Backbone as a printed PyTorch tensor [residue, N CA C, xyz], in Angstrom:
tensor([[[151.4320,  56.6720,  26.8280],
         [151.2400,  55.9720,  28.0380],
         [150.5580,  54.6540,  27.7720]],

        [[151.2310,  53.8610,  28.2460],
         [150.8260,  52.4870,  28.0130],
         [150.4690,  51.8570,  29.3540]],

        [[149.2960,  51.4550,  29.4720],
         [148.8740,  50.8300,  30.7270],
         [148.6200,  49.3630,  30.3960]],

        [[149.2100,  48.5920,  31.2130],
         [149.0250,  47.1640,  30.9680],
         [147.9210,  46.6500,  31.8750]],

        [[147.3330,  45.6050,  31.4720],
         [146.2350,  44.9850,  32.2090],
         [146.7840,  44.4290,  33.5110]],

        [[147.9760,  43.8870,  33.4550],
         [148.5590,  43.3310,  34.6640],
         [148.7410,  44.4420,  35.7040]],

        [[149.2120,  45.5500,  35.2980],
         [149.4340,  46.6640,  36.2260],
         [148.0690,  47.1320,  36.7740]],

        [[147.1260,  47.1700,  35.9140],
         [145.8000,  47.6140,  36.3320],
         [145.2150,  46.6350,  37.3450]],

        [[145.3480,  45.3520,  37.1090],
         [144.8200,  44.3580,  38.0360],
         [145.6010,  44.4430,  39.3480]],

        [[146.9250,  44.6180,  39.2750],
         [147.7380,  44.7120,  40.4730],
         [147.3400,  45.9390,  41.3050]],

        [[147.1090,  47.0730,  40.6810],
         [146.7240,  48.3070,  41.3750],
         [145.3470,  48.1060,  41.9930]],

        [[144.4490,  47.4630,  41.2490],
         [143.1060,  47.2490,  41.7840],
         [143.1500,  46.2790,  42.9540]],

        [[143.9580,  45.2540,  42.8410],
         [144.0720,  44.2880,  43.9240],
         [144.6500,  44.9690,  45.1580]],

        [[145.6590,  45.7930,  44.9890],
         [146.2470,  46.5460,  46.1070],
         [145.2060,  47.4750,  46.7440]],

        [[144.4530,  48.1370,  45.8850],
         [143.4190,  49.0490,  46.3960],
         [142.3860,  48.2870,  47.2080]],

        [[141.9280,  47.1170,  46.7120],
         [140.9260,  46.3300,  47.4340],
         [141.4970,  45.7880,  48.7380]],

        [[142.7520,  45.3780,  48.7280],
         [143.3890,  44.8960,  49.9600],
         [143.4920,  46.0550,  50.9560]],

        [[143.8820,  47.2210,  50.4600],
         [143.9800,  48.3970,  51.3330],
         [142.6230,  48.7400,  51.9180]],

        [[141.5780,  48.7100,  51.0970],
         [140.2210,  49.0020,  51.5820],
         [139.8110,  47.9570,  52.6000]],

        [[140.1230,  46.6710,  52.3680],
         [139.7570,  45.6020,  53.2980],
         [140.4920,  45.7770,  54.6140]],

        [[141.7810,  46.1310,  54.5510],
         [142.5630,  46.3500,  55.7810],
         [142.0220,  47.5530,  56.5310]],

        [[141.7560,  48.6340,  55.8170],
         [141.2030,  49.8320,  56.4600],
         [139.8270,  49.5270,  57.0680]],

        [[139.0200,  48.7560,  56.3260],
         [137.6950,  48.4230,  56.8410],
         [137.8320,  47.5620,  58.0810]],

        [[138.7200,  46.5980,  58.0340],
         [138.8900,  45.6610,  59.1330],
         [139.4440,  46.3630,  60.3690]],

        [[140.4690,  47.2040,  60.2150],
         [141.1510,  47.7840,  61.3800],
         [140.7770,  49.2410,  61.6560]],

        [[140.3870,  50.0060,  60.6970],
         [140.1460,  51.4370,  60.8960],
         [138.6570,  51.7910,  60.9250]],

        [[137.8590,  51.1110,  60.1650],
         [136.4470,  51.4800,  60.0460],
         [135.7530,  51.4070,  61.3970]],

        [[135.9160,  50.3670,  62.1780],
         [135.2800,  50.1950,  63.4890],
         [135.6540,  51.3190,  64.4530]],

        [[136.9730,  51.6030,  64.6510],
         [137.3350,  52.6820,  65.5680],
         [136.8230,  54.0470,  65.1020]],

        [[136.8560,  54.3010,  63.8070],
         [136.3740,  55.6010,  63.2980],
         [134.8710,  55.7170,  63.5500]],

        [[134.1230,  54.6360,  63.2660],
         [132.6760,  54.6580,  63.4860],
         [132.3800,  54.8230,  64.9760]],

        [[133.1350,  54.1040,  65.8210],
         [132.9280,  54.2370,  67.2730],
         [133.2420,  55.6590,  67.7240]],

        [[134.3080,  56.2560,  67.1910],
         [134.6470,  57.6360,  67.5440],
         [133.5350,  58.5850,  67.0890]],

        [[133.0190,  58.4030,  65.9010],
         [131.9300,  59.2580,  65.3920],
         [130.6690,  59.0600,  66.2370]],

        [[130.3690,  57.7640,  66.5660],
         [129.1970,  57.4900,  67.4100],
         [129.3620,  58.1170,  68.7970]],

        [[130.5820,  58.0030,  69.3530],
         [130.8460,  58.5970,  70.6680],
         [130.6650,  60.1170,  70.6270]],

        [[131.1910,  60.7210,  69.5950],
         [131.0500,  62.1820,  69.4350],
         [129.5860,  62.5620,  69.2810]],

        [[128.8590,  61.7570,  68.4740],
         [127.4300,  62.0140,  68.2790],
         [126.6860,  61.8980,  69.6090]],

        [[127.0530,  60.8870,  70.4050],
         [126.4060,  60.6960,  71.7110],
         [126.7120,  61.8840,  72.6360]],

        [[127.9510,  62.3630,  72.6400],
         [128.3380,  63.5200,  73.4540],
         [127.5400,  64.7560,  73.0370]],

        [[127.4140,  64.9490,  71.7490],
         [126.6430,  66.1000,  71.2370],
         [125.1780,  65.9630,  71.6490]],

        [[124.6040,  64.7580,  71.5050],
         [123.2080,  64.5430,  71.8900],
         [123.0010,  64.7720,  73.3850]],

        [[123.9500,  64.2710,  74.1950],
         [123.8500,  64.4920,  75.6490],
         [123.9180,  65.9810,  75.9870]],

        [[124.8150,  66.6860,  75.3320],
         [124.9350,  68.1320,  75.5740],
         [123.6560,  68.8540,  75.1780]],

        [[123.0900,  68.4760,  74.0420],
         [121.8290,  69.1050,  73.6080],
         [120.6910,  68.7960,  74.5830]],

        [[120.6390,  67.5450,  75.0660],
         [119.5990,  67.1770,  76.0340],
         [119.7590,  67.9490,  77.3450]],

        [[121.0060,  68.0620,  77.8080],
         [121.2590,  68.8220,  79.0370],
         [120.8850,  70.2890,  78.8550]],

        [[121.2210,  70.8530,  77.7170],
         [120.8820,  72.2580,  77.4480],
         [119.3690,  72.4460,  77.4000]],

        [[118.6680,  71.5050,  76.7690],
         [117.2130,  71.5800,  76.6930],
         [116.5950,  71.4590,  78.0830]],

        [[117.1440,  70.5330,  78.8730],
         [116.6440,  70.3650,  80.2440],
         [116.9120,  71.6210,  81.0780]],

        [[118.0930,  72.1910,  80.9200],
         [118.4310,  73.4200,  81.6440],
         [117.4990,  74.5560,  81.2230]],

        [[117.1750,  74.6370,  79.9190],
         [116.2500,  75.6750,  79.4360],
         [114.8570,  75.4850,  80.0470]],

        [[114.3810,  74.2280,  80.1020],
         [113.0660,  73.9640,  80.6850],
         [113.0530,  74.3160,  82.1690]],

        [[114.1340,  73.9710,  82.8840],
         [114.2240,  74.3180,  84.3060],
         [114.2250,  75.8290,  84.4940]],

        [[114.9480,  76.5260,  83.6230],
         [114.9860,  77.9920,  83.7010],
         [113.5970,  78.5690,  83.4490]],

        [[112.8700,  78.0050,  82.4860],
         [111.5080,  78.4770,  82.2160],
         [110.5960,  78.2040,  83.3990]],

        [[110.7430,  77.0160,  84.0130],
         [109.9360,  76.6890,  85.1860],
         [110.2590,  77.6290,  86.3450]],

        [[111.5400,  77.8910,  86.5480],
         [111.9450,  78.8130,  87.6200],
         [111.4130,  80.2090,  87.3530]],

        [[111.4840,  80.6230,  86.0970],
         [110.9750,  81.9430,  85.7290],
         [109.4770,  82.0260,  85.9890]],

        [[108.7440,  80.9890,  85.6020],
         [107.3010,  80.9670,  85.8420],
         [107.0050,  80.9570,  87.3400]],

        [[107.7850,  80.1850,  88.0940],
         [107.5910,  80.1150,  89.5390],
         [107.8780,  81.4680,  90.1880]],

        [[108.9620,  82.1180,  89.7610],
         [109.2860,  83.4430,  90.2970],
         [108.2120,  84.4560,  89.9500]],

        [[107.7020,  84.4010,  88.7360],
         [106.6320,  85.3250,  88.3360],
         [105.3870,  85.0950,  89.1920]],

        [[105.0800,  83.8320,  89.4570],
         [103.9270,  83.5140,  90.2970],
         [104.1530,  84.0070,  91.7250]],

        [[105.3690,  83.8180,  92.2530],
         [105.6760,  84.2830,  93.6110],
         [105.6220,  85.7970,  93.6970]],

        [[106.0940,  86.4790,  92.6700],
         [106.0350,  87.9450,  92.6530],
         [104.5740,  88.4040,  92.6250]],

        [[103.7690,  87.7550,  91.7990],
         [102.3470,  88.1130,  91.7280],
         [101.6800,  87.8460,  93.0770]],

        [[102.0210,  86.7350,  93.7160],
         [101.4560,  86.4150,  95.0290],
         [101.8970,  87.4480,  96.0680]],

        [[103.1660,  87.8370,  96.0240],
         [103.6710,  88.8500,  96.9570],
         [102.9480,  90.1770,  96.7410]],

        [[102.6880,  90.5250,  95.4910],
         [101.9500,  91.7720,  95.2090],
         [100.5300,  91.6840,  95.7430]],

        [[ 99.9000,  90.5150,  95.5560],
         [ 98.5310,  90.3470,  96.0820],
         [ 98.5290,  90.4710,  97.6050]],

        [[ 99.5150,  89.8520,  98.2430],
         [ 99.5880,  89.9280,  99.7010],
         [ 99.8400,  91.3630, 100.1620]],

        [[100.7290,  92.0630,  99.4750],
         [101.0130,  93.4560,  99.8320],
         [ 99.7590,  94.3070,  99.6660]],

        [[ 99.0180,  94.0930,  98.5890],
         [ 97.7770,  94.8460,  98.3670],
         [ 96.7580,  94.5320,  99.4560]],

        [[ 96.6620,  93.2550,  99.8340],
         [ 95.7300,  92.8670, 100.8920],
         [ 96.1210,  93.5210, 102.2160]],

        [[ 97.4210,  93.5660, 102.4990],
         [ 97.8930,  94.1960, 103.7360],
         [ 97.5780,  95.6900, 103.7180]],

        [[ 97.8290,  96.3320, 102.5820],
         [ 97.5250,  97.7640, 102.4780],
         [ 96.0290,  98.0230, 102.6210]],

        [[ 95.2130,  97.1970, 101.9820],
         [ 93.7640,  97.3610, 102.0920],
         [ 93.3070,  97.1960, 103.5380]],

        [[ 93.8530,  96.1960, 104.2150],
         [ 93.5000,  95.9510, 105.6160],
         [ 93.9370,  97.1240, 106.4910]],

        [[ 95.1370,  97.6420, 106.2340],
         [ 95.6290,  98.7920, 107.0150],
         [ 94.7440, 100.0110, 106.7900]],

        [[ 94.3360, 100.2520, 105.5450],
         [ 93.4570, 101.3890, 105.2610],
         [ 92.1080, 101.2040, 105.9440]],

        [[ 91.5970,  99.9750, 105.9200],
         [ 90.3190,  99.6870, 106.5650],
         [ 90.4300,  99.9190, 108.0710]],

        [[ 91.5190,  99.4230, 108.6720],
         [ 91.7310,  99.6250, 110.1110],
         [ 91.8760, 101.1020, 110.4480]],

        [[ 92.5850, 101.8340, 109.5970],
         [ 92.7520, 103.2730, 109.8250],
         [ 91.4030, 103.9820, 109.7630]],

        [[ 90.5570, 103.5920, 108.8260],
         [ 89.2300, 104.2050, 108.6910],
         [ 88.3780, 103.9030, 109.9250]],

        [[ 88.4420, 102.6550, 110.3930],
         [ 87.6800, 102.2790, 111.5910],
         [ 88.1770, 103.0680, 112.8000]],

        [[ 89.5050, 103.1710, 112.9230],
         [ 90.0740, 103.9240, 114.0370],
         [ 89.6690, 105.3920, 113.9640]],

        [[ 89.6910, 105.9490, 112.7570],
         [ 89.2880, 107.3530, 112.5800],
         [ 87.8420, 107.5470, 113.0070]],

        [[ 86.9650, 106.6270, 112.5800],
         [ 85.5490, 106.7290, 112.9470],
         [ 85.3690, 106.6060, 114.4540]],

        [[ 86.1320, 105.7040, 115.0900],
         [ 86.0470, 105.5560, 116.5520],
         [ 86.4730, 106.8360, 117.2520]],

        [[ 87.5610, 107.4210, 116.7910],
         [ 88.0600, 108.6580, 117.4080],
         [ 87.0450, 109.7790, 117.2210]],

        [[ 86.4800, 109.8860, 116.0120],
         [ 85.4700, 110.9200, 115.7710],
         [ 84.2350, 110.7050, 116.6450]],

        [[ 83.8100, 109.4560, 116.7980],
         [ 82.6430, 109.1650, 117.6370],
         [ 82.9230, 109.5340, 119.0890]],

        [[ 84.1290, 109.2040, 119.5690],
         [ 84.4970, 109.5610, 120.9410],
         [ 84.5330, 111.0750, 121.1110]],

        [[ 85.0660, 111.7720, 120.1110],
         [ 85.1270, 113.2390, 120.1830],
         [ 83.7170, 113.8320, 120.2000]],

        [[ 82.8260, 113.2750, 119.3580],
         [ 81.4350, 113.7770, 119.3520],
         [ 80.7700, 113.5190, 120.6980]],

        [[ 80.9570, 112.3150, 121.2260],
         [ 80.3590, 111.9970, 122.5280],
         [ 80.8860, 112.9130, 123.6200]],

        [[ 82.2010, 113.1520, 123.5980],
         [ 82.8140, 114.0320, 124.5890],
         [ 82.2710, 115.4520, 124.4540]],

        [[ 82.1610, 115.9320, 123.2160],
         [ 81.6390, 117.2800, 122.9890],
         [ 80.1830, 117.3760, 123.4350]],

        [[ 79.3880, 116.3510, 123.1260],
         [ 77.9850, 116.3440, 123.5520],
         [ 77.8840, 116.3420, 125.0690]],

        [[ 78.7520, 115.5740, 125.7130],
         [ 78.7540, 115.5060, 127.1760],
         [ 79.1190, 116.8620, 127.7790]],

        [[ 80.1510, 117.4910, 127.2300],
         [ 80.5710, 118.8140, 127.7310],
         [ 79.4630, 119.8340, 127.5140]],

        [[ 78.8290, 119.7930, 126.3440],
         [ 77.7390, 120.7130, 126.0330],
         [ 76.5650, 120.5030, 126.9770]],

        [[ 76.2230, 119.2400, 127.2430],
         [ 75.1070, 118.9540, 128.1570],
         [ 75.4200, 119.4570, 129.5600]],

        [[ 76.6710, 119.2520, 130.0420],
         [ 77.0450, 119.7550, 131.3730],
         [ 76.9920, 121.2790, 131.4140]],

        [[ 77.4650, 121.9260, 130.3320],
         [ 77.4490, 123.3960, 130.2920],
         [ 76.0140, 123.9130, 130.2990]],

        [[ 75.1450, 123.2710, 129.5170],
         [ 73.7360, 123.7060, 129.4930],
         [ 73.0870, 123.5100, 130.8550]],

        [[ 73.3910, 122.3900, 131.5190],
         [ 72.8310, 122.1460, 132.8540],
         [ 73.3380, 123.1960, 133.8440]],

        [[ 74.6290, 123.5170, 133.7440],
         [ 75.2010, 124.5240, 134.6570],
         [ 74.5820, 125.9010, 134.4080]],

        [[ 74.3920, 126.2310, 133.1260],
         [ 73.7720, 127.5200, 132.7830],
         [ 72.3470, 127.5680, 133.3230]],

        [[ 71.5960, 126.4860, 133.1410],
         [ 70.2120, 126.4500, 133.6340],
         [ 70.1780, 126.5980, 135.1530]],

        [[ 71.1390, 125.9330, 135.8480],
         [ 71.1900, 126.0240, 137.3140],
         [ 71.5160, 127.4510, 137.7520]],

        [[ 72.5130, 128.0530, 137.0940],
         [ 72.8870, 129.4220, 137.4610],
         [ 71.7570, 130.4040, 137.1540]],

        [[ 71.0390, 130.1560, 136.0740],
         [ 69.9010, 131.0170, 135.7230],
         [ 68.8090, 130.8980, 136.7890]],

        [[ 68.5360, 129.6460, 137.1950],
         [ 67.5230, 129.4320, 138.2350],
         [ 67.9610, 130.0870, 139.5440]],

        [[ 69.2680, 129.9390, 139.8870],
         [ 69.7850, 130.5700, 141.1140],
         [ 69.6680, 132.0860, 141.0290]],

        [[ 69.9910, 132.6600, 139.8300],
         [ 69.9050, 134.1160, 139.6520],
         [ 68.4560, 134.5810, 139.7680]],

        [[ 67.5350, 133.8150, 139.1980],
         [ 66.1160, 134.1950, 139.2800],
         [ 65.6470, 134.1550, 140.7250]],

        [[ 66.0750, 133.1190, 141.4700],
         [ 65.7070, 133.0310, 142.8870],
         [ 66.2860, 134.2090, 143.6710]],

        [[ 67.5410, 134.5630, 143.3670],
         [ 68.1780, 135.6860, 144.0650],
         [ 67.4540, 136.9930, 143.7530]],

        [[ 67.1000, 137.1730, 142.5010],
         [ 66.3930, 138.4080, 142.1070],
         [ 65.0200, 138.4520, 142.7750]],

        [[ 64.3530, 137.2910, 142.7990],
         [ 63.0340, 137.2550, 143.4530],
         [ 63.1610, 137.6050, 144.9230]],

        [[ 64.2440, 137.0710, 145.5360],
         [ 64.4610, 137.3850, 146.9520],
         [ 64.7120, 138.8670, 147.1580]],

        [[ 65.5450, 139.4550, 146.3100],
         [ 65.8370, 140.8900, 146.4340],
         [ 64.5850, 141.7190, 146.1780]],

        [[ 63.8300, 141.3330, 145.1570],
         [ 62.5950, 142.0740, 144.8480],
         [ 61.6210, 141.9650, 146.0120]],

        [[ 61.5330, 140.7600, 146.5860],
         [ 60.6260, 140.5810, 147.7250],
         [ 61.0790, 141.4430, 148.8880]],

        [[ 62.4150, 141.4730, 149.1500],
         [ 62.9350, 142.3120, 150.2360],
         [ 62.6400, 143.7900, 149.9680]],

        [[ 62.8110, 144.2190, 148.7480],
         [ 62.5560, 145.6270, 148.3970],
         [ 61.0670, 145.9580, 148.5390]],

        [[ 60.2370, 145.0130, 148.0900],
         [ 58.7870, 145.2640, 148.1920],
         [ 58.3860, 145.3970, 149.6460]],

        [[ 58.9340, 144.4940, 150.4690],
         [ 58.6100, 144.5640, 151.9020],
         [ 59.1300, 145.8690, 152.4870]],

        [[ 60.3580, 146.2510, 152.0800],
         [ 60.9430, 147.4860, 152.5830],
         [ 60.1260, 148.6860, 152.1480]],

        [[ 59.7430, 148.6980, 150.8750],
         [ 58.9490, 149.8160, 150.3500],
         [ 57.5920, 149.8440, 151.0450]],

        [[ 57.0110, 148.6670, 151.2120],
         [ 55.6950, 148.6290, 151.8640],
         [ 55.8050, 149.1090, 153.3030]],

        [[ 56.9120, 148.6850, 153.9510],
         [ 57.1090, 149.1330, 155.3330],
         [ 57.2710, 150.6410, 155.4070]],

        [[ 58.0060, 151.2190, 154.4950],
         [ 58.2150, 152.6660, 154.4890],
         [ 56.9090, 153.3980, 154.1720]],

        [[ 56.1730, 152.7990, 153.2210],
         [ 54.9140, 153.4340, 152.8410],
         [ 53.9270, 153.4140, 154.0000]],

        [[ 53.9270, 152.3340, 154.7090],
         [ 53.0060, 152.2560, 155.8360],
         [ 53.4710, 153.1350, 156.9810]],

        [[ 54.7640, 153.3030, 157.1210],
         [ 55.2980, 154.0990, 158.2170],
         [ 55.0780, 155.5780, 157.9780]],

        [[ 55.0250, 155.9590, 156.7620],
         [ 54.8760, 157.3720, 156.4600],
         [ 53.4330, 157.6590, 156.0810]],

        [[ 53.0470, 158.7890, 156.4420],
         [ 51.7360, 159.2410, 156.0510],
         [ 51.9440, 160.1570, 154.8650]],

        [[ 51.5470, 159.6820, 153.7310],
         [ 51.8750, 160.4370, 152.5400],
         [ 50.6350, 160.6410, 151.7070]],

        [[ 50.8580, 161.6040, 150.8190],
         [ 49.7840, 161.8790, 149.8740],
         [ 49.9790, 160.9500, 148.6750]],

        [[ 48.9860, 160.9380, 147.7930],
         [ 49.0790, 160.0730, 146.6080],
         [ 50.2810, 160.4550, 145.7500]],

        [[ 50.5540, 161.7190, 145.6360],
         [ 51.6930, 162.1510, 144.8310],
         [ 52.9970, 161.6770, 145.4590]],

        [[ 53.0740, 161.7350, 146.7430],
         [ 54.2730, 161.2830, 147.4240],
         [ 54.4460, 159.7680, 147.2760]],

        [[ 53.3260, 159.0640, 147.3990],
         [ 53.3880, 157.6050, 147.2150],
         [ 53.9030, 157.2500, 145.8170]],

        [[ 53.3900, 157.9300, 144.8090],
         [ 53.8130, 157.6490, 143.4310],
         [ 55.2870, 157.9880, 143.2280]],

        [[ 55.7230, 159.0830, 143.7900],
         [ 57.1160, 159.4820, 143.6640],
         [ 58.0170, 158.4620, 144.3490]],

        [[ 57.6010, 157.9760, 145.5120],
         [ 58.3730, 156.9960, 146.2510],
         [ 58.4340, 155.6620, 145.4840]],

        [[ 57.3250, 155.2430, 144.9140],
         [ 57.2880, 154.0040, 144.1330],
         [ 58.1940, 154.1390, 142.9110]],

        [[ 58.1380, 155.2780, 142.2220],
         [ 59.0020, 155.4980, 141.0590],
         [ 60.4800, 155.4720, 141.4530]],

        [[ 60.7700, 156.0480, 142.6060],
         [ 62.1570, 156.0850, 143.0850],
         [ 62.6770, 154.6600, 143.3140]],

        [[ 61.8700, 153.8260, 143.9860],
         [ 62.3100, 152.4550, 144.2720],
         [ 62.3910, 151.5890, 143.0030]],

        [[ 61.5040, 151.8360, 142.0760],
         [ 61.5630, 151.1280, 140.7910],
         [ 62.8600, 151.4900, 140.0540]],

        [[ 63.2390, 152.7650, 140.0920],
         [ 64.4820, 153.2080, 139.4720],
         [ 65.6890, 152.5580, 140.1420]],

        [[ 65.6450, 152.4160, 141.4820],
         [ 66.7250, 151.7530, 142.2190],
         [ 66.8640, 150.2820, 141.7980]],

        [[ 65.7140, 149.5890, 141.6950],
         [ 65.7290, 148.1740, 141.3080],
         [ 66.2720, 148.0330, 139.8950]],

        [[ 65.8480, 148.9280, 138.9930],
         [ 66.3440, 148.8650, 137.6070],
         [ 67.8390, 149.1330, 137.5560]],

        [[ 68.3340, 150.0600, 138.3890],
         [ 69.7690, 150.3640, 138.4220],
         [ 70.5630, 149.1760, 138.9400]],

        [[ 70.0390, 148.4370, 139.9090],
         [ 70.7410, 147.2710, 140.4460],
         [ 70.7930, 146.1230, 139.4350]],

        [[ 69.7440, 145.9610, 138.6360],
         [ 69.6940, 144.8900, 137.6530],
         [ 70.5700, 145.1660, 136.4400]],

        [[ 70.8540, 146.4360, 136.1470],
         [ 71.6990, 146.7570, 134.9960],
         [ 73.1000, 146.5160, 135.3840]]])
């Protein structure tokens, strides 16, 4: 193989002309296409990063809202329990007052009936004493007869009270 200098210079000159033509007409569009693609990729990455940050912010906001909702629910439950306890205490106090009132009325009624019964018994005893005294005075009796008569009337009074 024989390579001549002329052929070598001609091939090199053709190569340099080809490189110059490619640089002049092809290099700019290829670089612009690569730059455009790079810009598209960068924009996509920026949008994805922004979307990720928004998702994180939304997630944090939702977590905060959930925590706030739980706090509010707990506060509502605590308030309801407190109100229920107050209502229970009010009902118990009313029941105690009502029971005390009923008990006081019953005790007053019992005391009144007891006083009425004592007055009635005193009246009956007084009537019996007067009756016995009248009979004793009407009859002329011996001491033994008087004692027997008194015992008889005492037995009658005891029988009526039983």
